[in-house]
N, C-alpha and C positions, 0 to 999 in steps of 0.2 A: 802719746809717746811717739818720737820720730826716729827713723833709721837713716844713717847716712850711708849712701851707695857710692863707694869710691870707684868702682869700675865701670861706671855708666858711660864713660867717654869711649869705651871700646864698642858700644852698642850702635849699630848702624841702622838706617831706615829700613823698616819692614823686618826687623830682628827682635827677639826677645831674649831675656836672661832671667835666670833664677836668682832670687835674693832671699837668703835663709838667716833670719836673726831672731833671737829669743823665742824660739819655737814657732816663728811665723814664716810660712813658705809663701812667697810672693813672686809674681811674674812682672817683670818691668819690660815695657816695649816702647819702641819709638815709631810714631806715626805722624807724617807730615811735619816733622821737626819738633813734635811735642812728646813728652814722656807720659806714659800712663802706668798705673800699677794695679793689678788685681790679685786675688787670692790664686795661689799657685797649685790648688787642687780642684778637680772637677767636683761639682756638688752632687754628682750622681754616685760615682764609685770611688771618689777620692784619688783618681789617677793624677800623676804629676803632669801638668799642662805643659811644662817646658819641653817635654818629650814629644809633644804634638806638633802641629804646623801652625805657624802665624803668617796670615796673608791678608792684605787689604783690611787690616783693623779688626780681623777675626782670629781667635784662637780655636783651633780644632782639636778636641780631646783624642789622645792617642788610642784610647781604649774603645770608645764606642762612637766617635764622630760627632758628638755634640759641638756646637759652635757658640762662642761667646764674644760679645763686642768688648773690645780692649778699652773703650772709653767709659763704660759705665758697668761692665760685667753682665749686661742683660743676655739673656738666651736668644740667639738668632736661629739656631736650629737645634732640635732636640733628638738625642740618640739616633742618628741616621743609619747607623749600621745594624739596627735591630729591626725585627719584623714590625709592620706598622701597628699590629695589635698591641704589642708591648710598649711601643712609643706612645701611642694614644692613651693606653691605660696609665703609664706612669705619669704622663702629662695631666691627665684628668684628676689624679689624685694629689697633684701638687708637688711632684718630686722634680720638676723642672725649674730649679731655683737658680737665680742669678748668682754670680760670683761677687764676693765682697770687693768693692772698688775703694782705693785709697788715693787720697790727695798727694800729688807730687809737686815739690817745690824746688826750684833751682835758685839758689842764693849765692852770690859771689862765687861763681864757679863749683859750688857744692850742690849735690842733689840729695834732697831728703824725701822719704816717703813717711806719711803720717798714718799711723794705725791706731 
């Protein structure tokens, strides 16, 4: 399935926007002239990532400070705002899951996210 994003032209470098279609919450971001899309909810507490911070290719969760790579959804830092014991424990039992990452395609001035 693919979703067309009509508002993508409003997105500027180092910005992100939320795309919500057919019960899929997605974050679309622009990094170095290329569009990337990942799941719009944190894998830890389900917080809306669009309410966080996007900088230098990383999305920081507004709830607990975890950081995710916009290019592939991988975890860069895990629950930074929690005590180290909790951070280590949740990581050791595998709760530090990456975000789903989606293919983005620009065709004839139309942007599509494949989910």
